[in-house]
N, C-alpha and C positions, 0 to 999 in steps of 0.2 A: 170130234167133236174135243173143246178146250176142256181140261180138269178145273174144279171149280173149285175154288180153295175155299174154307170155312178159316175167316179171321178170327183168332183167338187175341190179337192184339198186340200194342207194342209196349216196349220195352227198350226204358237207358239203363244198360250196363257202362257203366262205371269200369274205367282202366284199375283202380286201385280201389277198389269194393273191403267192405271190411271186412269182410274173410281171407278166400281169395278165389271164390266164388258169386257171381249173384246171382237169388234166387230170380227165374225170368218164371215159371208159372208154379205153379203150387206141385200138379202134379197132368203126367200128357199119360191118353192113357195106351198102352200099343193097340196092335194090331190095326196098325195108320200109317201114314205118311206125313214128316213132320217137314217140314219147310221153315227155314231160317231166315233172312233177307234184311242185309243193313240197311239201310234206308238213306237218301239222300234226302229230305222235307218231310217236314212235321202231321199234324192231324190240319194245320192251316195254311198246310200247303206250301212253309217258310225254311229256305236253304236251313239245315244240318248241317256241320262238321260227319265226314265219314274217315277220318284218320285221330289217331289216337298218341300217345311218346308211351313209348316204352325208359325213355332215358331220358334227361332234360333236354337232349340235344340231336336226339332222333325221332324222327317222326315216323308212321308207316299209318296205314291203313289197316281193313280186316284181313288181307288176303296178308299181311302180315311182311318181313323182309329173312335176306338170307345174312347172315350177324354169325360173328366168332364164338358167338355162347355155344356152349356143347348140346346137343339136340338132347342124350341123356338126362342131362338140367330138366328141362319143361317137364312142365305139368302134362302137356299133350307132346309125346314124341314123334307123330306121325303130322305134325301140321310146323308152319314155320315162326318163328320166335317174332312176338307181334302179335301172332293171326290170334281173330277171334277162333273161339274154342268150346265146346258142347258138352256136358255132360246129364246123362239121363240115372238118377242116383246118386243117393249120398248124402252131407253136407256143404255147407260154405267152405269147411275148414278143408274139407281133402288135399292132401297129396299124394304122391305117386309110393305104395307100394316099395321099399328098394331091395327086402329082404330077395337074393337069390331064389332061385326056376320060382318067385309069385311070380300073378298075375299082378299089373304095373295097381290096376282097382277094382280087382278081387272078383265083386259083381256089380259091379258101376258099369257104364257105356261111354267111353270117353270118344270123341271127334272132334274132327278139322270141321270148320264151318266159313270160316272164312267172309265172305263178300254174300254168298248164296249155298244154300245148302238143302238139297233135298234126300232127309232123313228117315229107308223103310222101319219101323219097328215092328219085331213080331208078336202077337200077342200075349206075351209075357214079359217088355220090353217096358213097361209103362212104369215111370215114378218123378218126382220132381223134376227140371228142368234147370242147369243151372248152365254161365253162361260166362267166360273170362275172355283176359288179354293169357295170351302165353306166354310165360317165361320161366325162368325159377321161383320159388317163391322167396329166395334175399331179394328179389328185384323189381317188386313189388311196389317197395317203398319209393322205387324214381319212376311210376306212373302216371300220368296227369294225359285226362281225356274223360270223352264216352262215346257212345256208339246211339245211335237209335235202332231198332230192332224189332222186324214186325212178325211176329212167329202164327204158323197156318197150317191147317193139319188136313187131311185129305182121304175118308174112313175107305180101307180098301176090304 
């Protein structure tokens, strides 16, 4: 029997948001599966771009690319440079905590999303959902483009 996903909606994720992160959903409750998918067509079935630019001369898709940028300088060290990443909790301006032995985002959950991801959320994992391009905070001034992303959930 196939899983019947409940559609939350679609959101435009700018490569150069006002802060570092785009607020995609005000609150995602825990105790469910969260599905994030980059779309190739909008609600009118018109094609939309599935690429964005982390730099003026460099284009990539939501799965990111291998790059010379040190992974330790990226917002999410477990995702490729330029990939779509997500975060549950926090604010649009969050950056990793670089204090030695501190968790990078304290109690916030940061994850690689790419073109498609299903994230299991524990009952205490709820919070606002943020999405962005994976880069160092200093690199955001060079970004351009946007992705159309669908959000769905499945109650467990």
